[in-house]
MARFIMAR-603812 format. One line per field, with one value per residue (C-alpha): residue number from 1; y, x, z. Coordinates in Angstrom, 1 decimal, always signed. Example, Ala and Ser with C-alpha at 12.3 -4.5 7.8 and 13.67 -1.06 7.14 Angstrom:
% residues 2
num c(1 / 2)
v c(-4.5 / -1.1)
u c(+12.3 / +13.7)
w c(+7.8 / +7.1)
***
This chain:
% residues 367
num c(1 / 2 / 3 / 4 / 5 / 6 / 7 / 8 / 9 / 10 / 11 / 12 / 13 / 14 / 15 / 16 / 17 / 18 / 19 / 20 / 21 / 22 / 23 / 24 / 25 / 26 / 27 / 28 / 29 / 30 / 31 / 32 / 33 / 34 / 35 / 36 / 37 / 38 / 39 / 40 / 41 / 42 / 43 / 44 / 45 / 46 / 47 / 48 / 49 / 50 / 51 / 52 / 53 / 54 / 55 / 56 / 57 / 58 / 59 / 60 / 61 / 62 / 63 / 64 / 65 / 66 / 67 / 68 / 69 / 70 / 71 / 72 / 73 / 74 / 75 / 76 / 77 / 78 / 79 / 80 / 81 / 82 / 83 / 84 / 85 / 86 / 87 / 88 / 89 / 90 / 91 / 92 / 93 / 94 / 95 / 96 / 97 / 98 / 99 / 100 / 101 / 102 / 103 / 104 / 105 / 106 / 107 / 108 / 109 / 110 / 111 / 112 / 113 / 114 / 115 / 116 / 117 / 118 / 119 / 120 / 121 / 122 / 123 / 124 / 125 / 126 / 127 / 128 / 129 / 130 / 131 / 132 / 133 / 134 / 135 / 136 / 137 / 138 / 139 / 140 / 141 / 142 / 143 / 144 / 145 / 146 / 147 / 148 / 149 / 150 / 151 / 152 / 153 / 154 / 155 / 156 / 157 / 158 / 159 / 160 / 161 / 162 / 163 / 164 / 165 / 166 / 167 / 168 / 169 / 170 / 171 / 172 / 173 / 174 / 175 / 176 / 177 / 178 / 179 / 180 / 181 / 182 / 183 / 184 / 185 / 186 / 187 / 188 / 189 / 190 / 191 / 192 / 193 / 194 / 195 / 196 / 197 / 198 / 199 / 200 / 201 / 202 / 203 / 204 / 205 / 206 / 207 / 208 / 209 / 210 / 211 / 212 / 213 / 214 / 215 / 216 / 217 / 218 / 219 / 220 / 221 / 222 / 223 / 224 / 225 / 226 / 227 / 228 / 229 / 230 / 231 / 232 / 233 / 234 / 235 / 236 / 237 / 238 / 239 / 240 / 241 / 242 / 243 / 244 / 245 / 246 / 247 / 248 / 249 / 250 / 251 / 252 / 253 / 254 / 255 / 256 / 257 / 258 / 259 / 260 / 261 / 262 / 263 / 264 / 265 / 266 / 267 / 268 / 269 / 270 / 271 / 272 / 273 / 274 / 275 / 276 / 277 / 278 / 279 / 280 / 281 / 282 / 283 / 284 / 285 / 286 / 287 / 288 / 289 / 290 / 291 / 292 / 293 / 294 / 295 / 296 / 297 / 298 / 299 / 300 / 301 / 302 / 303 / 304 / 305 / 306 / 307 / 308 / 309 / 310 / 311 / 312 / 313 / 314 / 315 / 316 / 317 / 318 / 319 / 320 / 321 / 322 / 323 / 324 / 325 / 326 / 327 / 328 / 329 / 330 / 331 / 332 / 333 / 334 / 335 / 336 / 337 / 338 / 339 / 340 / 341 / 342 / 343 / 344 / 345 / 346 / 347 / 348 / 349 / 350 / 351 / 352 / 353 / 354 / 355 / 356 / 357 / 358 / 359 / 360 / 361 / 362 / 363 / 364 / 365 / 366 / 367)
v c(+105.5 / +103.2 / +103.9 / +103.3 / +99.9 / +98.9 / +99.9 / +97.9 / +94.8 / +95.0 / +96.1 / +92.7 / +92.3 / +95.6 / +94.4 / +91.2 / +93.2 / +95.5 / +92.4 / +91.0 / +88.1 / +86.5 / +86.7 / +83.5 / +82.4 / +83.7 / +87.1 / +87.4 / +86.6 / +89.3 / +91.9 / +91.0 / +91.2 / +94.4 / +97.2 / +99.8 / +99.7 / +102.7 / +101.0 / +98.0 / +100.3 / +102.1 / +98.8 / +97.9 / +101.3 / +101.0 / +97.7 / +99.2 / +102.2 / +100.0 / +98.3 / +101.0 / +104.4 / +106.5 / +104.9 / +103.5 / +101.4 / +101.1 / +99.8 / +100.7 / +97.6 / +96.2 / +93.4 / +90.9 / +88.2 / +86.3 / +84.0 / +83.8 / +80.3 / +78.2 / +74.7 / +75.7 / +76.8 / +79.1 / +80.6 / +84.0 / +84.4 / +86.7 / +86.5 / +82.9 / +81.3 / +77.5 / +76.9 / +78.7 / +80.1 / +80.9 / +84.5 / +86.7 / +84.0 / +85.1 / +83.9 / +86.2 / +85.2 / +85.5 / +88.5 / +90.2 / +89.5 / +90.8 / +93.9 / +94.9 / +95.5 / +96.7 / +99.5 / +100.7 / +100.9 / +104.4 / +103.6 / +102.7 / +99.6 / +97.2 / +94.3 / +92.4 / +90.6 / +87.6 / +85.5 / +83.5 / +81.1 / +77.3 / +76.7 / +73.0 / +73.2 / +75.4 / +73.6 / +74.2 / +76.0 / +78.8 / +79.8 / +79.3 / +81.2 / +83.9 / +84.5 / +84.2 / +86.8 / +89.3 / +88.9 / +89.3 / +92.6 / +93.9 / +91.6 / +93.5 / +93.2 / +91.2 / +88.5 / +87.8 / +85.1 / +82.2 / +81.5 / +78.3 / +77.1 / +77.6 / +75.7 / +72.8 / +72.8 / +72.8 / +69.9 / +67.8 / +68.7 / +68.2 / +65.2 / +67.0 / +67.5 / +70.9 / +71.4 / +70.6 / +73.1 / +75.7 / +74.9 / +75.0 / +78.3 / +79.7 / +78.7 / +80.6 / +83.8 / +83.4 / +85.6 / +85.4 / +84.1 / +86.1 / +85.1 / +84.5 / +81.4 / +81.2 / +82.2 / +80.9 / +78.0 / +76.6 / +73.4 / +74.1 / +77.3 / +76.0 / +73.0 / +75.4 / +78.2 / +76.6 / +72.8 / +71.9 / +73.6 / +72.8 / +72.6 / +74.4 / +72.0 / +71.9 / +75.7 / +76.0 / +73.2 / +75.0 / +78.2 / +76.1 / +74.6 / +78.0 / +79.5 / +76.6 / +77.3 / +80.9 / +82.3 / +84.8 / +85.1 / +86.7 / +85.3 / +86.5 / +86.0 / +86.4 / +87.9 / +89.2 / +86.2 / +83.1 / +82.8 / +83.4 / +85.6 / +82.5 / +81.2 / +84.5 / +84.3 / +80.6 / +81.6 / +84.2 / +81.8 / +79.1 / +81.7 / +82.8 / +79.2 / +78.7 / +82.0 / +80.8 / +77.9 / +79.5 / +83.3 / +83.5 / +85.6 / +89.3 / +90.5 / +89.5 / +90.8 / +90.7 / +90.7 / +91.9 / +89.8 / +91.5 / +90.1 / +91.3 / +88.9 / +85.7 / +82.9 / +84.6 / +87.9 / +87.7 / +88.4 / +92.0 / +93.3 / +93.8 / +97.2 / +99.8 / +99.2 / +95.4 / +96.0 / +98.3 / +95.8 / +92.8 / +94.7 / +95.8 / +92.3 / +90.9 / +93.3 / +92.2 / +88.4 / +88.0 / +89.5 / +87.8 / +88.9 / +92.2 / +93.9 / +94.2 / +95.4 / +97.1 / +96.2 / +99.5 / +97.9 / +95.7 / +98.0 / +101.2 / +104.1 / +106.0 / +102.9 / +102.0 / +105.5 / +105.2 / +101.8 / +103.4 / +104.2 / +100.7 / +98.6 / +98.8 / +99.9 / +99.0 / +100.0 / +97.6 / +99.6 / +101.3 / +98.1 / +99.7 / +96.9 / +94.7 / +92.4 / +90.1 / +92.7 / +94.9 / +91.9 / +91.5 / +95.0 / +97.0 / +100.7 / +101.7 / +103.0 / +100.3 / +102.3 / +105.0 / +106.8 / +106.9 / +110.6 / +109.8 / +107.1 / +109.3 / +112.0 / +109.5 / +108.5 / +112.0 / +113.4 / +110.6 / +111.9 / +109.2 / +109.0 / +107.4 / +105.1 / +103.5 / +99.9 / +97.0 / +93.6 / +92.6 / +95.9 / +97.5 / +101.2 / +102.4 / +105.5 / +107.0 / +109.8 / +109.0 / +109.9)
u c(+157.4 / +157.6 / +161.3 / +161.8 / +160.0 / +162.1 / +165.3 / +164.2 / +163.4 / +159.7 / +158.0 / +156.7 / +155.3 / +153.6 / +152.1 / +150.8 / +149.1 / +147.5 / +146.1 / +144.8 / +147.2 / +148.3 / +151.9 / +153.8 / +156.6 / +159.3 / +157.5 / +157.4 / +161.1 / +161.9 / +159.9 / +161.9 / +165.2 / +164.5 / +166.8 / +164.1 / +161.8 / +159.8 / +159.0 / +157.7 / +155.7 / +154.2 / +152.9 / +151.4 / +149.9 / +148.3 / +146.6 / +145.6 / +143.9 / +142.1 / +140.4 / +140.1 / +141.1 / +142.5 / +140.4 / +142.2 / +140.4 / +140.8 / +138.6 / +137.8 / +139.0 / +140.6 / +143.2 / +143.2 / +145.8 / +144.1 / +147.1 / +150.7 / +151.2 / +152.1 / +153.5 / +155.0 / +158.6 / +158.7 / +162.1 / +160.8 / +158.4 / +159.1 / +155.5 / +155.1 / +156.0 / +156.1 / +154.1 / +152.2 / +154.4 / +157.3 / +158.6 / +156.3 / +153.6 / +150.0 / +146.4 / +143.5 / +140.4 / +137.2 / +136.2 / +139.6 / +139.2 / +135.6 / +136.6 / +138.7 / +135.4 / +133.4 / +136.0 / +135.4 / +131.6 / +131.6 / +133.8 / +132.0 / +134.1 / +133.1 / +135.7 / +137.5 / +140.5 / +141.6 / +144.8 / +146.5 / +149.2 / +148.6 / +147.7 / +147.8 / +145.6 / +142.6 / +139.3 / +137.5 / +134.7 / +137.2 / +137.2 / +133.5 / +132.5 / +135.0 / +133.2 / +129.7 / +130.7 / +131.8 / +128.5 / +126.5 / +128.3 / +127.9 / +125.8 / +126.7 / +130.5 / +132.3 / +134.6 / +137.6 / +139.2 / +141.7 / +144.2 / +144.1 / +147.0 / +144.8 / +141.9 / +144.2 / +145.5 / +142.0 / +141.0 / +144.0 / +143.8 / +140.1 / +139.7 / +137.5 / +137.7 / +138.8 / +135.3 / +133.6 / +135.9 / +134.9 / +131.2 / +131.2 / +133.1 / +130.7 / +127.8 / +129.4 / +129.8 / +132.9 / +132.4 / +135.7 / +139.3 / +142.5 / +145.3 / +148.0 / +150.1 / +150.8 / +154.5 / +156.0 / +154.4 / +157.6 / +158.4 / +162.1 / +161.5 / +158.6 / +160.6 / +163.3 / +161.3 / +158.0 / +158.4 / +156.0 / +152.7 / +150.3 / +151.8 / +151.0 / +148.5 / +146.4 / +146.5 / +145.1 / +142.6 / +141.3 / +140.8 / +139.2 / +136.7 / +136.0 / +135.2 / +132.9 / +131.1 / +130.6 / +133.4 / +135.7 / +139.4 / +142.7 / +146.1 / +149.4 / +153.1 / +156.0 / +158.9 / +162.4 / +164.1 / +165.5 / +163.1 / +164.1 / +162.3 / +161.1 / +159.6 / +157.8 / +156.3 / +155.4 / +153.6 / +151.6 / +150.7 / +149.5 / +147.2 / +146.0 / +145.2 / +143.0 / +141.3 / +140.6 / +138.7 / +136.9 / +136.9 / +137.0 / +140.1 / +139.6 / +143.1 / +146.7 / +148.8 / +152.6 / +154.1 / +157.6 / +159.9 / +161.1 / +164.3 / +164.4 / +164.0 / +163.7 / +165.9 / +166.5 / +167.8 / +171.1 / +169.2 / +168.5 / +164.9 / +163.7 / +164.5 / +161.8 / +162.6 / +162.1 / +158.8 / +157.5 / +158.6 / +156.9 / +153.6 / +153.9 / +154.6 / +151.8 / +149.4 / +150.6 / +150.7 / +147.6 / +145.4 / +142.2 / +142.5 / +140.6 / +142.8 / +146.5 / +147.0 / +150.0 / +149.8 / +151.3 / +152.3 / +154.8 / +155.9 / +156.2 / +153.9 / +155.9 / +156.5 / +152.8 / +152.0 / +154.4 / +153.0 / +149.7 / +151.5 / +153.0 / +149.8 / +148.4 / +144.8 / +144.3 / +146.0 / +144.3 / +142.8 / +143.0 / +144.4 / +144.5 / +146.5 / +149.1 / +151.7 / +153.1 / +155.1 / +155.9 / +157.4 / +159.6 / +160.9 / +158.4 / +158.7 / +155.4 / +152.5 / +150.2 / +147.2 / +146.0 / +142.7 / +140.6 / +141.4 / +145.2 / +144.7 / +142.6 / +145.3 / +148.0 / +146.0 / +145.0 / +148.5 / +149.7 / +147.2 / +144.7 / +141.0 / +140.3 / +137.3 / +136.2 / +135.1 / +133.8 / +135.6 / +133.7 / +134.6 / +131.2 / +131.6 / +130.8 / +128.6 / +129.2 / +131.7 / +135.1 / +135.8)
w c(+93.1 / +90.0 / +89.5 / +93.2 / +93.1 / +90.1 / +91.8 / +94.9 / +92.7 / +93.7 / +90.5 / +89.7 / +93.2 / +92.8 / +89.5 / +91.1 / +93.8 / +91.2 / +89.4 / +92.7 / +92.6 / +95.8 / +97.0 / +97.7 / +99.9 / +97.5 / +97.3 / +101.0 / +101.3 / +98.8 / +100.7 / +103.8 / +101.9 / +100.0 / +101.1 / +100.5 / +103.6 / +102.4 / +99.1 / +101.1 / +103.3 / +100.3 / +98.9 / +102.3 / +102.8 / +99.3 / +100.3 / +103.7 / +102.1 / +99.6 / +102.6 / +105.1 / +103.7 / +106.5 / +109.2 / +112.2 / +114.7 / +118.5 / +121.3 / +124.9 / +126.6 / +129.7 / +129.8 / +132.6 / +133.5 / +136.3 / +137.1 / +136.0 / +137.3 / +134.3 / +133.7 / +130.3 / +130.1 / +127.1 / +126.7 / +125.7 / +128.6 / +131.6 / +132.9 / +134.0 / +137.3 / +137.4 / +140.6 / +143.3 / +146.0 / +143.6 / +143.9 / +141.8 / +141.4 / +141.8 / +141.2 / +141.6 / +143.5 / +141.4 / +143.4 / +142.7 / +139.0 / +138.9 / +140.8 / +137.8 / +136.0 / +139.0 / +139.5 / +136.0 / +136.3 / +134.8 / +131.8 / +128.6 / +128.1 / +125.4 / +126.0 / +128.7 / +127.2 / +129.4 / +129.0 / +131.7 / +132.6 / +132.4 / +136.1 / +136.9 / +140.1 / +139.3 / +138.7 / +135.4 / +137.1 / +138.1 / +134.4 / +133.7 / +136.8 / +135.9 / +132.7 / +134.3 / +136.9 / +134.4 / +132.5 / +135.7 / +136.4 / +132.8 / +130.6 / +127.4 / +127.8 / +125.2 / +126.7 / +124.5 / +126.6 / +126.6 / +123.9 / +121.9 / +124.1 / +127.1 / +125.4 / +124.7 / +128.2 / +129.7 / +127.4 / +128.5 / +132.2 / +132.6 / +130.2 / +127.6 / +123.8 / +122.6 / +121.2 / +124.5 / +126.3 / +123.8 / +124.0 / +127.8 / +127.9 / +125.3 / +127.5 / +130.4 / +128.3 / +126.0 / +122.9 / +121.0 / +121.3 / +121.4 / +119.1 / +121.6 / +121.7 / +118.0 / +118.5 / +115.2 / +113.4 / +112.1 / +114.0 / +114.2 / +116.2 / +118.2 / +119.5 / +120.7 / +122.3 / +123.3 / +123.3 / +126.1 / +125.0 / +122.2 / +118.7 / +115.5 / +114.1 / +117.3 / +117.6 / +114.1 / +114.7 / +117.8 / +115.8 / +113.0 / +115.6 / +117.1 / +113.8 / +112.9 / +116.2 / +115.3 / +117.5 / +115.9 / +116.7 / +116.0 / +115.1 / +116.4 / +115.4 / +117.8 / +115.8 / +116.4 / +118.1 / +116.3 / +113.4 / +109.8 / +107.3 / +105.5 / +108.7 / +109.2 / +105.8 / +106.3 / +109.4 / +107.6 / +104.8 / +107.2 / +108.8 / +105.4 / +104.4 / +107.5 / +106.8 / +103.2 / +104.8 / +107.7 / +107.3 / +111.1 / +111.8 / +112.3 / +112.7 / +112.3 / +115.2 / +115.0 / +118.6 / +119.1 / +121.2 / +124.4 / +125.9 / +129.4 / +132.4 / +130.3 / +129.0 / +125.7 / +127.2 / +125.3 / +122.1 / +121.0 / +120.7 / +117.1 / +115.7 / +114.8 / +111.1 / +111.5 / +113.3 / +110.5 / +107.9 / +109.7 / +109.9 / +106.2 / +104.9 / +107.0 / +105.3 / +101.9 / +102.5 / +104.7 / +102.0 / +103.4 / +107.0 / +107.3 / +109.8 / +110.8 / +114.3 / +116.0 / +119.7 / +120.9 / +124.3 / +122.4 / +119.5 / +121.5 / +121.0 / +118.4 / +116.2 / +116.4 / +115.2 / +112.3 / +111.4 / +110.4 / +107.1 / +106.9 / +106.5 / +110.0 / +110.6 / +114.2 / +117.4 / +119.8 / +122.7 / +126.0 / +127.7 / +131.2 / +132.8 / +131.2 / +132.8 / +130.2 / +128.2 / +131.2 / +133.0 / +129.9 / +130.1 / +128.0 / +128.8 / +127.2 / +129.4 / +130.8 / +129.6 / +127.3 / +127.4 / +124.3 / +124.0 / +124.0 / +121.4 / +119.2 / +119.4 / +118.5 / +115.4 / +114.4 / +114.6 / +112.4 / +109.7 / +110.2 / +111.2 / +114.6 / +114.8 / +118.1 / +117.4 / +119.5 / +119.4 / +116.2 / +114.4 / +114.7 / +115.1 / +118.6 / +118.6 / +122.0 / +122.4 / +123.8 / +127.4)
***
């Protein structure tokens, strides 16, 4: 492997990693530019195994999108509808949303993951009561809910500070934040693809505030559209810098761009090789984020399985219902059982570990 790293021009990066030195922007660019994907993957796998050995995490969760009505006009989005009554627009009643959990009373779920469009007409108590209702149904369920973009929207719409929004949601049952809405932090790209929702600094500030309040979160990166390799690495470095400060991020989650049914449909989807490289570089650059997750809904099941040797140690979870990626053309299943996920991990030569949202190992047997 040493000769291969030398031939790929990566021997000095390998030495930096061995010495525990951090990679910089130029290092990240070289990892993206290297012709030897397997050498990059080998480096990422080495770092993954230092942290987790062969263990690969997943959780027993359900995903909920209570409304797709959204005032933002992100070019990459196939999920949102601008106003109620538009073709395909929907908003669940609270009872309809709660039924998603009631119907799974026999499943040993540990998490409900909630993300929505930015609906201009719903009252704030729709969201607080949504959380309270889930806790009434199952008090021990972990509610990972509302992206930083949603938190900013609530604050602006209802005349509150970001911190007050977070505190009121926490009082209603919020346990952690998902990482969605990060897209790409570079202003050049963000202005083009997501100009009318909260910007990079506010996204990071909301996560900073959440971490200060004791709320853990994840951070995502949408890749494979108009961003450059340098902008990808810059995104990772900004996430790493906030993690240095707060230690509140649990996982870095690259999200593959899907082109179907949106305003960027002329662009190709990222290749499997690009997906594997993005996850590998994320593991190498985001050295202080404990986990790198492959969201199998977005990557595809086979690529997610392969990524377990390219720096990834987490495959998300059972999901059960997912609209955002499937409305953008994803051909992956909408759900997998714990047994299916465990088989996916095992046949890749890794050790499946069921976790809860905070990465505590779950003791019960998978169903």
